[in-house]
gemmi code that builds the backbone of each chain (N, CA, C; Angstrom):
import gemmi

chains = {
    "A": [
        ("MET", (0.833, -1.206, 0.000), (0.000, 0.000, 0.000), (0.867, 1.255, 0.000)),
        ("GLY", (0.483, 2.248, -0.742), (1.290, 3.456, -0.847), (1.141, 4.365, 0.359)),
        ("THR", (2.211, 4.909, 0.797), (2.149, 5.917, 1.849), (1.947, 7.257, 1.157)),
        ("ARG", (1.708, 8.281, 1.929), (1.509, 9.600, 1.330), (2.722, 10.051, 0.526)),
        ("GLN", (3.910, 9.733, 1.050), (5.138, 10.174, 0.383), (5.281, 9.569, -1.030)),
        ("GLU", (4.695, 8.390, -1.210), (4.883, 7.736, -2.503), (3.941, 8.264, -3.586)),
        ("ILE", (2.886, 8.963, -3.149), (1.955, 9.508, -4.128), (2.562, 10.786, -4.699)),
        ("SER", (2.958, 10.738, -5.954), (3.656, 11.904, -6.486), (2.667, 12.915, -7.025)),
        ("ALA", (2.918, 14.162, -6.697), (2.123, 15.255, -7.244), (2.725, 15.612, -8.599)),
        ("LEU", (2.321, 16.703, -9.202), (2.942, 17.152, -10.439), (4.419, 17.374, -10.160)),
        ("PRO", (5.283, 17.037, -11.107), (6.703, 17.217, -10.845), (7.048, 18.695, -10.657)),
        ("PRO", (7.900, 19.011, -9.699), (8.297, 20.404, -9.497), (9.105, 20.911, -10.695)),
        ("GLU", (9.268, 22.212, -10.749), (9.944, 22.854, -11.884), (11.301, 22.226, -12.221)),
        ("ALA", (12.079, 21.918, -11.185), (13.417, 21.358, -11.409), (13.329, 20.038, -12.173)),
        ("ASP", (12.338, 19.221, -11.814), (12.146, 17.949, -12.493), (11.751, 18.154, -13.954)),
        ("LEU", (10.890, 19.134, -14.168), (10.456, 19.420, -15.537), (11.643, 19.836, -16.397)),
        ("ALA", (12.485, 20.698, -15.842), (13.647, 21.178, -16.590), (14.604, 20.024, -16.872)),
        ("ARG", (14.752, 19.120, -15.905), (15.636, 17.975, -16.054), (15.098, 17.041, -17.138)),
        ("ALA", (13.796, 16.775, -17.066), (13.155, 15.900, -18.059), (13.288, 16.517, -19.445)),
        ("ASP", (13.142, 17.833, -19.475), (13.223, 18.600, -20.709), (14.572, 18.424, -21.382)),
        ("SER", (15.646, 18.647, -20.628), (16.972, 18.599, -21.236), (17.349, 17.156, -21.553)),
        ("LEU", (16.862, 16.229, -20.746), (17.155, 14.820, -20.994), (16.449, 14.349, -22.273)),
        ("ALA", (15.198, 14.728, -22.422), (14.426, 14.349, -23.610), (15.127, 14.878, -24.852)),
        ("ARG", (15.548, 16.114, -24.781), (16.225, 16.762, -25.888), (17.451, 15.985, -26.313)),
        ("GLU", (18.227, 15.618, -25.306), (19.480, 14.924, -25.548), (19.230, 13.533, -26.146)),
        ("ILE", (18.309, 12.793, -25.517), (18.059, 11.423, -25.964), (17.475, 11.382, -27.371)),
        ("PHE", (16.482, 12.237, -27.635), (15.854, 12.163, -28.952), (16.788, 12.676, -30.030)),
        ("SER", (17.698, 13.541, -29.647), (18.698, 13.964, -30.620), (19.693, 12.819, -30.862)),
        ("ASP", (20.070, 12.099, -29.790), (20.989, 10.956, -29.914), (20.396, 9.827, -30.753)),
        ("VAL", (19.137, 9.486, -30.477), (18.574, 8.324, -31.171), (18.037, 8.654, -32.560)),
        ("ALA", (17.900, 9.971, -32.863), (17.368, 10.334, -34.179), (18.463, 10.216, -35.237)),
        ("ASN", (19.052, 9.042, -35.334), (19.988, 8.791, -36.426), (19.712, 7.381, -36.940)),
        ("LYS", (19.980, 7.221, -38.207), (19.628, 5.990, -38.902), (20.097, 4.733, -38.181)),
        ("TRP", (21.333, 4.758, -37.678), (21.884, 3.544, -37.060), (21.188, 3.193, -35.761)),
        ("ALA", (20.944, 4.215, -34.931), (20.254, 3.933, -33.661), (18.854, 3.393, -33.944)),
        ("PHE", (18.173, 3.994, -34.927), (16.843, 3.514, -35.335), (16.912, 2.018, -35.659)),
        ("LEU", (17.902, 1.670, -36.489), (18.003, 0.288, -36.965), (18.370, -0.680, -35.846)),
        ("ILE", (19.267, -0.278, -34.967), (19.645, -1.143, -33.841), (18.416, -1.426, -32.970)),
        ("ILE", (17.673, -0.371, -32.652), (16.472, -0.529, -31.823), (15.462, -1.438, -32.523)),
        ("GLU", (15.339, -1.244, -33.824), (14.394, -2.052, -34.606), (14.784, -3.534, -34.570)),
        ("PHE", (16.041, -3.833, -34.820), (16.474, -5.240, -34.878), (16.492, -5.906, -33.505)),
        ("LEU", (16.978, -5.185, -32.497), (16.985, -5.777, -31.153), (15.564, -5.929, -30.616)),
        ("GLY", (14.631, -5.174, -31.205), (13.228, -5.314, -30.818), (12.687, -6.688, -31.227)),
        ("GLN", (13.329, -7.285, -32.222), (12.888, -8.602, -32.681), (13.432, -9.710, -31.779)),
        ("ARG", (14.711, -9.592, -31.414), (15.299, -10.599, -30.509), (16.673, -10.146, -30.014)),
        ("THR", (17.142, -10.795, -28.972), (18.489, -10.582, -28.448), (19.501, -11.009, -29.506)),
        ("MET", (20.564, -10.236, -29.666), (21.569, -10.593, -30.678), (22.983, -10.363, -30.177)),
        ("ARG", (23.911, -11.088, -30.801), (25.319, -10.854, -30.556), (25.767, -9.725, -31.478)),
        ("PHE", (26.907, -9.141, -31.148), (27.431, -8.021, -31.933), (27.495, -8.358, -33.429)),
        ("SER", (28.077, -9.510, -33.728), (28.284, -9.861, -35.143), (26.960, -10.113, -35.878)),
        ("GLU", (25.997, -10.708, -35.166), (24.676, -10.924, -35.779), (24.030, -9.592, -36.121)),
        ("LEU", (24.087, -8.697, -35.146), (23.484, -7.383, -35.314), (24.133, -6.663, -36.492)),
        ("ARG", (25.442, -6.780, -36.565), (26.166, -6.116, -37.650), (25.764, -6.689, -39.002)),
        ("ASN", (25.607, -8.011, -39.063), (25.159, -8.637, -40.308), (23.756, -8.203, -40.692)),
        ("GLU", (22.861, -8.186, -39.703), (21.461, -7.831, -39.961), (21.351, -6.410, -40.508)),
        ("ILE", (22.051, -5.486, -39.839), (21.934, -4.083, -40.234), (22.568, -3.868, -41.604)),
        ("GLY", (23.755, -4.380, -41.798), (24.420, -4.232, -43.098), (24.884, -2.815, -43.332)),
        ("GLY", (26.130, -2.662, -43.734), (26.637, -1.334, -44.076), (27.061, -0.484, -42.897)),
        ("ILE", (26.989, -1.037, -41.708), (27.422, -0.255, -40.544), (28.843, -0.680, -40.174)),
        ("SER", (29.697, 0.295, -39.890), (31.072, -0.027, -39.526), (31.119, -0.544, -38.093)),
        ("HIS", (32.189, -1.256, -37.782), (32.410, -1.788, -36.437), (32.377, -0.646, -35.422)),
        ("LYS", (33.052, 0.429, -35.767), (33.166, 1.572, -34.860), (31.799, 2.222, -34.603)),
        ("MET", (31.050, 2.407, -35.687), (29.753, 3.074, -35.574), (28.772, 2.232, -34.746)),
        ("LEU", (28.831, 0.914, -34.944), (27.949, 0.034, -34.173), (28.342, 0.059, -32.686)),
        ("THR", (29.645, 0.018, -32.420), (30.130, 0.077, -31.039), (29.682, 1.365, -30.368)),
        ("GLN", (29.874, 2.484, -31.050), (29.507, 3.793, -30.489), (28.022, 3.871, -30.162)),
        ("ASN", (27.198, 3.422, -31.112), (25.755, 3.515, -30.895), (25.288, 2.566, -29.792)),
        ("LEU", (25.886, 1.382, -29.734), (25.510, 0.444, -28.670), (25.891, 1.010, -27.301)),
        ("ARG", (27.047, 1.643, -27.224), (27.462, 2.241, -25.948), (26.523, 3.366, -25.538)),
        ("MET", (26.127, 4.184, -26.508), (25.197, 5.286, -26.231), (23.868, 4.716, -25.719)),
        ("LEU", (23.394, 3.657, -26.370), (22.113, 3.061, -25.969), (22.229, 2.376, -24.604)),
        ("GLU", (23.376, 1.763, -24.360), (23.598, 1.097, -23.074), (23.671, 2.133, -21.956)),
        ("ARG", (24.398, 3.194, -22.214), (24.553, 4.272, -21.231), (23.183, 4.841, -20.813)),
        ("ASN", (22.281, 4.940, -21.769), (20.957, 5.490, -21.480), (19.954, 4.442, -20.996)),
        ("GLY", (20.450, 3.232, -20.761), (19.561, 2.190, -20.223), (18.574, 1.642, -21.230)),
        ("LEU", (18.879, 1.769, -22.516), (17.948, 1.307, -23.550), (18.323, -0.081, -24.052)),
        ("VAL", (19.599, -0.396, -23.915), (20.103, -1.707, -24.324), (20.901, -2.290, -23.166)),
        ("GLU", (20.749, -3.591, -22.950), (21.514, -4.251, -21.894), (22.538, -5.176, -22.539)),
        ("ARG", (23.738, -5.108, -22.035), (24.842, -5.904, -22.578), (25.156, -7.002, -21.572)),
        ("THR", (25.105, -8.252, -22.009), (25.392, -9.361, -21.105), (26.599, -10.137, -21.611)),
        ("VAL", (27.569, -10.347, -20.733), (28.766, -11.094, -21.099), (28.700, -12.471, -20.463)),
        ("TYR", (28.774, -13.528, -21.272), (28.800, -14.893, -20.755), (30.249, -15.377, -20.711)),
        ("PRO", (30.661, -15.926, -19.550), (32.077, -16.260, -19.367), (32.495, -17.547, -20.068)),
        ("THR", (32.229, -17.614, -21.362), (32.698, -18.749, -22.154), (34.064, -18.364, -22.726)),
        ("ILE", (34.698, -19.296, -23.428), (35.958, -18.966, -24.091), (35.784, -19.218, -25.588)),
        ("PRO", (35.802, -18.167, -26.429), (35.870, -16.751, -26.064), (34.549, -16.266, -25.461)),
        ("PRO", (34.556, -15.173, -24.705), (33.334, -14.697, -24.055), (32.246, -14.389, -25.092)),
        ("ARG", (31.022, -14.728, -24.737), (29.904, -14.425, -25.629), (29.225, -13.169, -25.085)),
        ("VAL", (28.996, -12.186, -25.972), (28.394, -10.916, -25.554), (27.075, -10.734, -26.293)),
        ("GLU", (26.007, -10.536, -25.533), (24.699, -10.366, -26.160), (24.068, -9.025, -25.817)),
        ("TYR", (23.299, -8.526, -26.748), (22.623, -7.248, -26.558), (21.109, -7.450, -26.598)),
        ("THR", (20.442, -6.894, -25.585), (18.990, -7.025, -25.475), (18.377, -5.639, -25.289)),
        ("LEU", (17.220, -5.435, -25.872), (16.499, -4.191, -25.638), (15.878, -4.255, -24.240)),
        ("THR", (16.039, -3.205, -23.439), (15.406, -3.170, -22.118), (13.932, -2.777, -22.278)),
        ("GLU", (13.218, -2.757, -21.176), (11.814, -2.330, -21.232), (11.726, -0.878, -21.727)),
        ("ALA", (12.637, -0.027, -21.225), (12.645, 1.376, -21.671), (12.955, 1.453, -23.171)),
        ("GLY", (13.894, 0.608, -23.620), (14.255, 0.575, -25.036), (13.098, 0.113, -25.902)),
        ("ASP", (12.362, -0.854, -25.379), (11.224, -1.361, -26.126), (10.123, -0.291, -26.216)),
        ("GLY", (9.971, 0.448, -25.132), (8.998, 1.543, -25.148), (9.411, 2.618, -26.143)),
        ("LEU", (10.718, 2.835, -26.215), (11.213, 3.852, -27.141), (10.986, 3.441, -28.597)),
        ("ARG", (10.936, 2.143, -28.814), (10.781, 1.617, -30.168), (9.505, 2.152, -30.850)),
        ("ALA", (8.430, 2.157, -30.111), (7.168, 2.662, -30.670), (7.298, 4.142, -31.009)),
        ("VAL", (7.969, 4.883, -30.127), (8.152, 6.316, -30.359), (9.015, 6.527, -31.600)),
        ("VAL", (10.092, 5.740, -31.682), (11.018, 5.851, -32.805), (10.324, 5.481, -34.123)),
        ("ASP", (9.471, 4.479, -34.086), (8.694, 4.132, -35.277), (7.861, 5.330, -35.727)),
        ("GLY", (7.259, 5.988, -34.752), (6.448, 7.161, -35.057), (7.288, 8.287, -35.648)),
        ("MET", (8.486, 8.493, -35.080), (9.387, 9.540, -35.577), (9.790, 9.246, -37.020)),
        ("CYS", (10.134, 7.982, -37.267), (10.559, 7.546, -38.595), (9.463, 7.755, -39.628)),
        ("GLY", (8.288, 7.267, -39.293), (7.167, 7.354, -40.219), (6.822, 8.801, -40.521)),
        ("TRP", (6.810, 9.603, -39.481), (6.460, 11.012, -39.644), (7.472, 11.707, -40.546)),
        ("THR", (8.770, 11.455, -40.302), (9.822, 12.100, -41.093), (9.719, 11.706, -42.562)),
        ("GLN", (9.515, 10.416, -42.804), (9.406, 9.974, -44.194), (8.230, 10.634, -44.886)),
        ("ARG", (7.125, 10.743, -44.166), (5.919, 11.287, -44.761), (6.028, 12.781, -45.068)),
        ("TYR", (6.679, 13.535, -44.161), (6.653, 14.982, -44.296), (7.979, 15.611, -44.708)),
        ("LEU", (8.954, 14.780, -45.065), (10.266, 15.294, -45.454), (10.159, 16.382, -46.525)),
        ("GLY", (9.420, 16.089, -47.590), (9.282, 17.034, -48.692), (8.609, 18.326, -48.241)),
        ("HIS", (7.558, 18.177, -47.456), (6.820, 19.335, -46.941), (7.734, 20.243, -46.112)),
        ("ILE", (8.540, 19.634, -45.246), (9.424, 20.411, -44.371), (10.461, 21.166, -45.194)),
        ("GLU", (11.048, 20.489, -46.171), (12.061, 21.149, -46.988), (11.469, 22.298, -47.794)),
        ("LYS", (10.235, 22.108, -48.289), (9.564, 23.177, -49.035), (9.296, 24.376, -48.123)),
        ("SER", (8.818, 24.082, -46.917), (8.534, 25.152, -45.959), (9.787, 25.960, -45.651)),
        ("ARG", (10.890, 25.252, -45.468), (12.128, 25.937, -45.136), (12.573, 26.863, -46.255)),
        ("SER", (12.453, 26.392, -47.504), (12.843, 27.231, -48.635), (11.980, 28.473, -48.698)),
        ("SER", (10.661, 28.299, -48.560), (9.802, 29.474, -48.722), (9.933, 30.403, -47.519)),
        ("PHE", (10.265, 29.844, -46.360), (10.469, 30.683, -45.171), (11.695, 31.559, -45.386)),
        ("ARG", (12.754, 30.939, -45.894), (13.980, 31.687, -46.208), (13.677, 32.785, -47.202)),
        ("ALA", (12.917, 32.421, -48.260), (12.613, 33.379, -49.321), (11.830, 34.568, -48.776)),
        ("SER", (10.827, 34.289, -47.922), (9.982, 35.382, -47.438), (10.694, 36.204, -46.378)),
        ("ALA", (11.662, 35.598, -45.698), (12.392, 36.321, -44.658), (13.497, 37.173, -45.269)),
        ("GLY", (13.887, 36.831, -46.518), (15.030, 37.489, -47.156), (14.698, 38.846, -47.693)),
    ],
    "B": [
        ("MET", (-3.501, 8.101, -63.016), (-2.705, 6.879, -62.969), (-1.221, 7.201, -62.897)),
        ("GLY", (-0.500, 6.457, -62.122), (0.915, 6.754, -61.922), (1.767, 6.268, -63.078)),
        ("THR", (2.719, 7.050, -63.464), (3.688, 6.604, -64.448), (4.789, 5.859, -63.697)),
        ("ARG", (5.655, 5.239, -64.450), (6.739, 4.506, -63.781), (7.569, 5.423, -62.895)),
        ("GLN", (7.786, 6.654, -63.371), (8.634, 7.589, -62.629), (8.057, 7.935, -61.257)),
        ("GLU", (6.724, 7.887, -61.175), (6.112, 8.302, -59.916), (6.127, 7.221, -58.837)),
        ("ILE", (6.343, 5.980, -59.289), (6.383, 4.901, -58.315), (7.749, 4.891, -57.647)),
        ("SER", (7.781, 5.250, -56.385), (9.093, 5.373, -55.756), (9.540, 4.042, -55.195)),
        ("ALA", (10.783, 3.718, -55.449), (11.404, 2.533, -54.862), (11.905, 2.943, -53.478)),
        ("LEU", (12.698, 2.134, -52.861), (13.317, 2.524, -51.597), (14.119, 3.798, -51.850)),
        ("PRO", (14.105, 4.739, -50.923), (14.839, 5.980, -51.161), (16.335, 5.705, -51.299)),
        ("PRO", (16.980, 6.378, -52.260), (18.425, 6.197, -52.420), (19.184, 6.715, -51.196)),
        ("GLU", (20.434, 6.357, -51.103), (21.254, 6.712, -49.943), (21.211, 8.206, -49.595)),
        ("ALA", (21.261, 9.050, -50.616), (21.292, 10.495, -50.373), (20.031, 10.941, -49.637)),
        ("ASP", (18.890, 10.360, -50.040), (17.623, 10.707, -49.394), (17.607, 10.251, -47.947)),
        ("LEU", (18.141, 9.063, -47.722), (18.190, 8.533, -46.356), (19.030, 9.435, -45.472)),
        ("ALA", (20.177, 9.856, -45.977), (21.071, 10.707, -45.196), (20.400, 12.046, -44.912)),
        ("ARG", (19.660, 12.549, -45.907), (18.968, 13.837, -45.748), (17.874, 13.702, -44.706)),
        ("ALA", (17.091, 12.636, -44.791), (16.005, 12.398, -43.842), (16.578, 12.238, -42.442)),
        ("ASP", (17.709, 11.559, -42.395), (18.407, 11.305, -41.151), (18.779, 12.598, -40.443)),
        ("SER", (19.448, 13.495, -41.166), (19.923, 14.709, -40.515), (18.750, 15.637, -40.215)),
        ("LEU", (17.730, 15.586, -41.059), (16.558, 16.426, -40.831), (15.793, 15.950, -39.594)),
        ("ALA", (15.629, 14.652, -39.467), (14.923, 14.092, -38.313), (15.649, 14.488, -37.032)),
        ("ARG", (16.946, 14.357, -37.068), (17.789, 14.690, -35.934), (17.568, 16.119, -35.488)),
        ("GLU", (17.586, 17.001, -36.478), (17.458, 18.423, -36.208), (16.075, 18.751, -35.650)),
        ("ILE", (15.044, 18.235, -36.322), (13.678, 18.562, -35.922), (13.365, 18.012, -34.532)),
        ("PHE", (13.719, 16.749, -34.279), (13.355, 16.175, -32.985), (14.171, 16.801, -31.865)),
        ("SER", (15.345, 17.290, -32.190), (16.110, 18.006, -31.183), (15.463, 19.379, -30.937)),
        ("ASP", (15.005, 20.029, -32.023), (14.338, 21.340, -31.886), (13.036, 21.248, -31.095)),
        ("VAL", (12.220, 20.250, -31.412), (10.903, 20.201, -30.764), (10.935, 19.539, -29.382)),
        ("ALA", (12.072, 18.873, -29.071), (12.140, 18.222, -27.759), (12.449, 19.245, -26.677)),
        ("ASN", (11.630, 20.249, -26.565), (11.748, 21.186, -25.451), (10.341, 21.501, -24.976)),
        ("LYS", (10.255, 21.788, -23.708), (8.968, 21.960, -23.039), (8.043, 22.931, -23.777)),
        ("TRP", (8.600, 24.057, -24.246), (7.740, 25.066, -24.858), (7.175, 24.615, -26.195)),
        ("ALA", (8.019, 23.993, -27.012), (7.524, 23.503, -28.305), (6.449, 22.435, -28.077)),
        ("PHE", (6.684, 21.542, -27.117), (5.689, 20.524, -26.753), (4.346, 21.196, -26.444)),
        ("LEU", (4.419, 22.232, -25.602), (3.178, 22.880, -25.156), (2.485, 23.634, -26.283)),
        ("ILE", (3.253, 24.298, -27.118), (2.657, 25.026, -28.250), (1.920, 24.042, -29.163)),
        ("ILE", (2.576, 22.946, -29.493), (1.967, 21.937, -30.365), (0.702, 21.371, -29.716)),
        ("GLU", (0.780, 21.143, -28.414), (-0.367, 20.612, -27.671), (-1.561, 21.578, -27.717)),
        ("PHE", (-1.304, 22.841, -27.436), (-2.416, 23.804, -27.394), (-2.965, 24.117, -28.782)),
        ("LEU", (-2.081, 24.293, -29.758), (-2.573, 24.570, -31.115), (-3.276, 23.342, -31.700)),
        ("GLY", (-3.002, 22.184, -31.128), (-3.705, 20.981, -31.561), (-5.176, 21.029, -31.187)),
        ("GLN", (-5.489, 21.840, -30.191), (-6.892, 21.976, -29.785), (-7.644, 22.948, -30.682)),
        ("ARG", (-7.006, 24.066, -31.002), (-7.647, 25.029, -31.910), (-6.649, 26.102, -32.358)),
        ("THR", (-7.021, 26.822, -33.398), (-6.261, 27.966, -33.879), (-6.258, 29.043, -32.799)),
        ("MET", (-5.125, 29.697, -32.597), (-5.067, 30.737, -31.571), (-4.257, 31.944, -32.019)),
        ("ARG", (-4.562, 33.074, -31.375), (-3.751, 34.273, -31.571), (-2.565, 34.183, -30.623)),
        ("PHE", (-1.552, 34.994, -30.882), (-0.337, 34.982, -30.072), (-0.662, 35.149, -28.584)),
        ("SER", (-1.482, 36.169, -28.280), (-1.769, 36.474, -26.869), (-2.569, 35.356, -26.191)),
        ("GLU", (-3.487, 34.734, -26.934), (-4.246, 33.614, -26.378), (-3.310, 32.470, -26.029)),
        ("LEU", (-2.433, 32.175, -26.973), (-1.496, 31.074, -26.793), (-0.606, 31.349, -25.583)),
        ("ARG", (-0.186, 32.586, -25.468), (0.687, 32.949, -24.344), (-0.045, 32.779, -23.019)),
        ("ASN", (-1.311, 33.180, -22.985), (-2.118, 33.003, -21.769), (-2.309, 31.534, -21.422)),
        ("GLU", (-2.625, 30.759, -22.440), (-2.890, 29.334, -22.216), (-1.658, 28.629, -21.649)),
        ("ILE", (-0.504, 28.901, -22.268), (0.723, 28.212, -21.847), (1.132, 28.662, -20.448)),
        ("GLY", (1.143, 29.955, -20.242), (1.496, 30.472, -18.908), (2.979, 30.308, -18.641)),
        ("GLY", (3.619, 31.394, -18.180), (5.017, 31.291, -17.788), (6.011, 31.341, -18.943)),
        ("ILE", (5.511, 31.523, -20.162), (6.440, 31.625, -21.297), (6.651, 33.098, -21.630)),
        ("SER", (7.893, 33.478, -21.865), (8.183, 34.874, -22.183), (7.783, 35.159, -23.631)),
        ("HIS", (7.576, 36.433, -23.918), (7.223, 36.877, -25.265), (8.283, 36.401, -26.255)),
        ("LYS", (9.530, 36.564, -25.870), (10.652, 36.222, -26.742), (10.700, 34.717, -27.033)),
        ("MET", (10.512, 33.925, -25.985), (10.591, 32.467, -26.122), (9.441, 31.948, -26.993)),
        ("LEU", (8.260, 32.536, -26.822), (7.116, 32.108, -27.638), (7.356, 32.483, -29.106)),
        ("THR", (7.864, 33.682, -29.327), (8.162, 34.124, -30.696), (9.173, 33.206, -31.359)),
        ("GLN", (10.242, 32.920, -30.642), (11.304, 32.060, -31.192), (10.784, 30.681, -31.564)),
        ("ASN", (10.011, 30.088, -30.649), (9.501, 28.745, -30.913), (8.487, 28.733, -32.052)),
        ("LEU", (7.657, 29.760, -32.107), (6.680, 29.819, -33.204), (7.394, 29.960, -34.544)),
        ("ARG", (8.447, 30.754, -34.580), (9.210, 30.911, -35.821), (9.868, 29.601, -36.236)),
        ("MET", (10.397, 28.890, -35.256), (11.032, 27.586, -35.531), (9.989, 26.620, -36.104)),
        ("LEU", (8.804, 26.614, -35.503), (7.746, 25.705, -35.948), (7.218, 26.112, -37.330)),
        ("GLU", (7.137, 27.419, -37.551), (6.656, 27.925, -38.840), (7.658, 27.588, -39.939)),
        ("ARG", (8.922, 27.797, -39.645), (9.995, 27.516, -40.597), (9.970, 26.045, -41.038)),
        ("ASN", (9.656, 25.150, -40.102), (9.628, 23.723, -40.419), (8.278, 23.250, -40.956)),
        ("GLY", (7.376, 24.219, -41.202), (6.081, 23.855, -41.789), (5.145, 23.148, -40.833)),
        ("LEU", (5.346, 23.348, -39.525), (4.511, 22.674, -38.535), (3.386, 23.575, -38.056)),
        ("VAL", (3.619, 24.875, -38.167), (2.618, 25.860, -37.755), (2.458, 26.848, -38.903)),
        ("GLU", (1.213, 27.245, -39.153), (0.958, 28.237, -40.202), (0.535, 29.540, -39.538)),
        ("ARG", (1.107, 30.622, -40.002), (0.821, 31.937, -39.443), (-0.013, 32.697, -40.463)),
        ("THR", (-1.188, 33.147, -40.048), (-2.054, 33.891, -40.976), (-2.273, 35.301, -40.444)),
        ("VAL", (-2.057, 36.287, -41.320), (-2.254, 37.684, -40.924), (-3.516, 38.200, -41.596)),
        ("TYR", (-4.475, 38.690, -40.812), (-5.694, 39.282, -41.361), (-5.533, 40.790, -41.373)),
        ("PRO", (-5.834, 41.408, -42.518), (-5.557, 42.844, -42.687), (-6.575, 43.744, -41.989)),
        ("THR", (-6.785, 43.512, -40.704), (-7.650, 44.395, -39.925), (-6.757, 45.467, -39.310)),
        ("ILE", (-7.378, 46.419, -38.620), (-6.585, 47.424, -37.906), (-6.929, 47.339, -36.424)),
        ("PRO", (-6.008, 46.899, -35.546), (-4.659, 46.387, -35.884), (-4.755, 45.000, -36.509)),
        ("PRO", (-3.714, 44.583, -37.241), (-3.755, 43.277, -37.911), (-3.961, 42.144, -36.910)),
        ("ARG", (-4.757, 41.170, -37.312), (-4.963, 40.011, -36.448), (-4.083, 38.874, -36.979)),
        ("VAL", (-3.322, 38.273, -36.071), (-2.399, 37.205, -36.475), (-2.800, 35.911, -35.776)),
        ("GLU", (-3.031, 34.862, -36.568), (-3.436, 33.595, -35.981), (-2.456, 32.473, -36.314)),
        ("TYR", (-2.341, 31.541, -35.388), (-1.447, 30.388, -35.572), (-2.256, 29.099, -35.581)),
        ("THR", (-2.004, 28.289, -36.606), (-2.718, 27.018, -36.764), (-1.706, 25.896, -36.939)),
        ("LEU", (-2.002, 24.753, -36.393), (-1.158, 23.580, -36.617), (-1.428, 23.072, -38.038)),
        ("THR", (-0.377, 22.814, -38.814), (-0.564, 22.246, -40.148), (-0.823, 20.736, -40.023)),
        ("GLU", (-1.058, 20.094, -41.142), (-1.256, 18.644, -41.118), (0.010, 17.944, -40.599)),
        ("ALA", (1.176, 18.437, -41.040), (2.446, 17.863, -40.578), (2.599, 18.086, -39.066)),
        ("GLY", (2.197, 19.276, -38.612), (2.277, 19.588, -37.186), (1.345, 18.708, -36.366)),
        ("ASP", (0.181, 18.458, -36.932), (-0.788, 17.617, -36.230), (-0.269, 16.172, -36.151)),
        ("GLY", (0.371, 15.735, -37.227), (0.969, 14.398, -37.214), (2.085, 14.318, -36.179)),
        ("LEU", (2.840, 15.402, -36.057), (3.937, 15.434, -35.096), (3.424, 15.366, -33.664)),
        ("ARG", (2.212, 15.863, -33.484), (1.626, 15.910, -32.140), (1.570, 14.520, -31.496)),
        ("ALA", (1.146, 13.553, -32.277), (1.059, 12.189, -31.738), (2.449, 11.678, -31.357)),
        ("VAL", (3.426, 12.005, -32.213), (4.795, 11.574, -31.937), (5.309, 12.239, -30.662)),
        ("VAL", (5.044, 13.533, -30.570), (5.492, 14.311, -29.416), (4.824, 13.799, -28.127)),
        ("ASP", (3.570, 13.452, -28.208), (2.887, 12.866, -27.052), (3.612, 11.601, -26.604)),
        ("GLY", (4.001, 10.802, -27.581), (4.724, 9.571, -27.277), (6.074, 9.856, -26.634)),
        ("MET", (6.779, 10.869, -27.167), (8.084, 11.242, -26.621), (7.943, 11.686, -25.169)),
        ("CYS", (6.951, 12.533, -24.931), (6.678, 13.074, -23.594), (6.375, 11.967, -22.597)),
        ("GLY", (5.455, 11.113, -22.974), (5.038, 10.035, -22.081), (6.197, 9.113, -21.764)),
        ("TRP", (6.962, 8.784, -22.802), (8.098, 7.888, -22.621), (9.122, 8.501, -21.670)),
        ("THR", (9.428, 9.790, -21.878), (10.432, 10.459, -21.041), (9.986, 10.485, -19.589)),
        ("GLN", (8.725, 10.848, -19.365), (8.226, 10.903, -17.989), (8.325, 9.534, -17.329)),
        ("ARG", (7.984, 8.519, -18.088), (7.958, 7.176, -17.528), (9.351, 6.649, -17.184)),
        ("TYR", (10.325, 6.947, -18.048), (11.636, 6.320, -17.880), (12.740, 7.261, -17.408)),
        ("LEU", (12.375, 8.478, -17.042), (13.378, 9.453, -16.600), (14.291, 8.881, -15.511)),
        ("GLY", (13.687, 8.318, -14.480), (14.455, 7.768, -13.363), (15.368, 6.636, -13.810)),
        ("HIS", (14.824, 5.764, -14.633), (15.594, 4.628, -15.142), (16.827, 5.093, -15.927)),
        ("ILE", (16.617, 6.101, -16.775), (17.715, 6.606, -17.608), (18.810, 7.210, -16.736)),
        ("GLU", (18.403, 8.008, -15.760), (19.401, 8.640, -14.893), (20.179, 7.606, -14.092)),
        ("LYS", (19.489, 6.573, -13.646), (20.159, 5.518, -12.886), (21.160, 4.778, -13.779)),
        ("SER", (20.743, 4.486, -15.006), (21.642, 3.805, -15.948), (22.898, 4.609, -16.193)),
        ("ARG", (22.707, 5.918, -16.368), (23.859, 6.766, -16.644), (24.846, 6.742, -15.488)),
        ("SER", (24.323, 6.816, -14.254), (25.212, 6.801, -13.098), (25.994, 5.502, -13.039)),
        ("SER", (25.297, 4.371, -13.219), (26.010, 3.098, -13.075), (26.944, 2.860, -14.253)),
        ("PHE", (26.594, 3.403, -15.412), (27.488, 3.280, -16.577), (28.785, 4.038, -16.314)),
        ("ARG", (28.648, 5.251, -15.787), (29.816, 6.052, -15.417), (30.660, 5.291, -14.406)),
        ("ALA", (29.979, 4.741, -13.388), (30.692, 4.039, -12.308), (31.474, 2.844, -12.852)),
        ("SER", (30.829, 2.069, -13.761), (31.498, 0.856, -14.251), (32.580, 1.193, -15.259)),
        ("ALA", (32.429, 2.344, -15.936), (33.431, 2.731, -16.924), (34.633, 3.384, -16.260)),
        ("GLY", (34.432, 3.857, -15.017), (35.480, 4.631, -14.337), (36.561, 3.752, -13.756)),
    ],
}
model = gemmi.Model(1)
for chain_id, residues in chains.items():
    chain = gemmi.Chain(chain_id)
    for i, (resn, *xyz) in enumerate(residues, 1):
        res = gemmi.Residue()
        res.name, res.seqid = resn, gemmi.SeqId(i, " ")
        for name, pos in zip(("N", "CA", "C"), xyz):
            atom = gemmi.Atom()
            atom.name, atom.element = name, gemmi.Element(name[0])
            atom.pos, atom.b_iso = gemmi.Position(*pos), 0.0
            res.add_atom(atom)
        chain.add_residue(res)
    model.add_chain(chain)
structure = gemmi.Structure()
structure.add_model(model)
structure.setup_entities()
């Protein structure tokens, strides 16, 4: 049973500002093709580094490492090392990562749909502001 | 009826890269509290600058102007000037802006839900990397 302390009211201003800057950072980090694809593929099943690299195709070792570290750091991907010889390393989407997947799908779909519209708007905005 | 030219195949690499950088920019731009709120309120109805400012509450004139210009530039908000004396200026969410609203709702909800988890992950990632 919840005590009074556990019932949260609206978040205070400091929390809002923190959530704000965090959201900004995360959505800017994940709004890149590789992060999209990693989240998409790991959403299907747990994979090893090499499997993931094969599935995605065209991603460099370095780029995959960087993006996996970014996702791991943000708690979106979990890295598990099994003490075999050689060690087996697997990557799994966390619950937060899985939740992000739906959001990322929405971002992707929206961008594809309105890319042309946005570019047109920008050109005419420049023209009218000039 | 569509000609062969109009049937689009998978977008070529250049288009993907363009969509990629555009998505990054837009989601970073809109991932701030004020843009979220503007999109939310204009999603309910067309508003004048002063109405919008009242509804949002706590936003400065400058910050509202800046965000509206950013949204207008990206084709998410349409600004209409009626030639009355004094001129009446109204802001409406475009179709692209309305589509973004659902995505933004998802971003907001996800961030609120996983804020604590993300911060905890970051701390332990720092600790284990140190």
